[in-house]
N, C-alpha and C positions, 0 to 999 in steps of 0.2 A: 413807214418811215424809211426805210432802207430804199424802197423803190422811188420815194420821193427825194431822197438825198442824190440817187443816183441821177434822177432827171435833172436835178440842178445844176450837178457837177457838168453835165454834158452839155446843157444850155449856157452855164457861164463859160464853159471852153469855146463853144461854137460862137456864142456872141461876143466873146471877148470882154465880159462883164465880171469883174473881179467881185463883187458882192454875192452874185448868184454862187462863184466858185466856191467862197467863204461859207456861205449858208448851206451850200450841198455838202460840204466836209462837217460842219456841225451837225447836221441833220443825220447824216449817214453814221457818225459815231454815236450819236443817241439811240438811234434804231438799233444798231449792233450790240450795244450795251443792254438795251431792254430785251432784246431777242435771247441773249445769253442770259440773262437773268431770268426770264420767263422759261426757258427750255431747262434751266437747272432745276426747277421747281419752287423757286423763291416767288412769293406773290409781289406781284408788281402793281403799285398804286392802291394797296389794301386789298387786292382780288386776287385769288389764284385762277379763276377760271372766268372767262368773258363769253356770256350767253347772249 
């Protein structure tokens, strides 16, 4: 999700489309929060490990 957020941010900036910029920020923040929770050892989405 972090990579997708960065891609949307760059596309929104290059193409000057504000909705892509906004979606990129939202996806990036959600990705960072989920990454932080997962690396702290908390279960994300009811699972501790993804196989």
